[in-house]
N, C-alpha and C positions, 0 to 999 in steps of 0.2 A: 318886572318879571324876575323870578328867582333863577339864578344861574349857579350851578355847582362851582365851588372854588377849586376843587381838585378833580382829576379824572378818577372814576371808580376803577379800582384794579380788577384784574381778571379773577383773582382769588375772592374778593368781596362779592363780585357779581355772581360767581358760581356758588358761593355759600348761600346767597339769597335764593337761588334757583334750586337748591338741594331738595326742597319739599314739593317741587312741581311734578316729580316723576309719578307715573301711574302705577298703582299696586295691582298685583294679580290676585284673583281669588283662589283659595286653596281647595282643590277638588280631590276626593279620595274615592276608591271603589267601595261600595257598600258590601259588607260581608254576607248579608242574606240574599240580596237580589243581584249583586254584581253590577249595579248601575252606578254612575257617578253621582256623588252627593257632596255638599259642602260640609267641612268639618265644623263641629260644635253647633250644628243646626239640627232641628227635628226633620226627619225624613217624612215629608207630607204624604207620600204615596202609601207608606206602611204605618205611619204615626208612631214610630219608635225613636228613642234617643238613648244612646249607650246601652242598647240591647233591651230596654224596658219599654213597654207599651205606655205611651204618654197621652195620646189623643186617638180618636177614631180615624183610621186611614181612609183615603178616598177609594171608593169601590170601583 
């Protein structure tokens, strides 16, 4: 069975775990409706993106 030759230092352990943190989604208030929406995503309710009509919105 493999056994580590040296103890892993706190620094190396924490560097390995640096990518385990959860990321938060970025929500902003929509200028037209005032409802929260995700940045850089199409607003499915109105069908707009960057102020332009891209798809048909949900009625």
